C-alpha positions in Angstrom: 0.5 5.6 14.5 -3.1 6.4 13.7 -5.8 5.9 16.2 -7.6 2.5 15.5 -11.0 4.1 15.1 -9.8 6.9 12.9 -8.0 4.2 10.7 -11.1 2.1 10.3 -13.1 5.3 9.3 -10.5 6.1 6.7 -10.6 2.7 5.2 -14.3 2.5 5.1 -14.3 6.0 3.3 -12.0 4.6 0.4 -13.7 4.6 -3.0 -13.3 1.4 -5.1 -9.8 1.2 -6.6 -8.5 3.9 -4.1 -5.7 3.4 -1.6 -3.3 4.8 0.9 0.2 4.4 1.9 1.4 4.2 5.4 4.9 4.8 7.1 5.0 3.9 10.7 1.2 3.5 10.6 0.6 7.1 9.4 -0.6 8.1 6.0 2.2 9.4 3.8 2.7 10.7 0.3 6.0 11.3 -1.5 7.0 13.5 -4.3 9.6 11.3 -5.9 10.8 7.6 -5.7 9.0 4.3 -6.3 6.8 2.3 -3.9 7.2 -1.5 -4.0 5.5 -4.3 -2.1 7.0 -7.5 -0.8 4.1 -9.5 0.7 0.6 -8.9 1.7 -2.9 -9.9 3.0 -6.4 -9.6 1.9 -9.6 -9.0 3.8 -13.1 -7.8 3.2 -13.3 -6.2 6.8 -12.0 -2.7 7.4 -11.4 -3.4 11.1 -9.1 -6.5 10.1 -7.3 -4.4 7.5 -6.7 -1.6 10.3 -5.1 -4.3 12.6 -2.9 -5.4 9.6 -1.9 -1.7 8.9 -1.1 -1.1 12.6 0.9 -4.3 12.9 2.9 -3.9 9.7 3.6 -0.1 10.1 5.1 0.5 6.6 2.5 -0.6 4.1 0.1 0.2 1.3 -3.7 -0.6 1.2 -6.1 -0.4 -1.6 -9.8 -1.4 -2.1 -10.9 -3.2 -5.0 -14.4 -4.8 -5.4 -15.0 -4.8 -1.6 -11.5 -6.4 -0.9 -8.8 -4.5 1.1 -5.3 -5.5 -0.1 -2.7 -4.7 2.4 0.9 -5.1 1.4 4.1 -4.6 3.3 6.0 -2.0 1.1 8.8 0.3 1.0 9.9 3.4 -0.9 13.1 3.1 -3.1 14.8 5.7 -5.2 15.0 4.1 -8.6 12.6 2.3 -10.9 15.3 -0.3 -11.6 15.4 -1.2 -7.8 11.6 -1.2 -7.4 11.1 -3.5 -10.5 13.8 -5.9 -9.2 12.2 -6.0 -5.8 8.8 -6.4 -7.4 9.8 -9.3 -9.5 11.6 -11.0 -6.7 8.3 -10.9 -4.7 5.9 -11.7 -7.5 4.3 -8.3 -7.5 2.0 -7.1 -10.4 3.3 -3.5 -10.4 5.3 -0.7 -8.8 4.2 2.8 -8.1 5.9 6.0 -9.3 5.4 8.7 -6.7 6.2 11.6 -9.2 3.2 10.9 -11.5 1.3 8.5 -9.5 1.3 5.9 -12.3 1.9 2.2 -12.1 4.5 0.3 -14.0 3.1 -3.3 -14.7 5.6 -6.1 -14.1 3.5 -8.9 -15.7 
């Protein structure tokens, strides 16, 4: 798990429309598979976002127009599985790790 202050600094350094994925509270990147979210939270405060990340452990966060979106998420092997989970949880998209592109669900 990342140190709280380091996590807050990392979040504050995100550019608009940038993000990170965390496994067990540590930043992670994969070379294959798909990332899909199940539920999440929103905040404009990096400190609050850091608490969510530390609490959730496995999650993704992105910053858009001053809002941190923190989603509980997991990596799955296939696009079919990611899309099914995403639709079940009313998600807008899933991420392909191989090319870092989104597949939009809506």
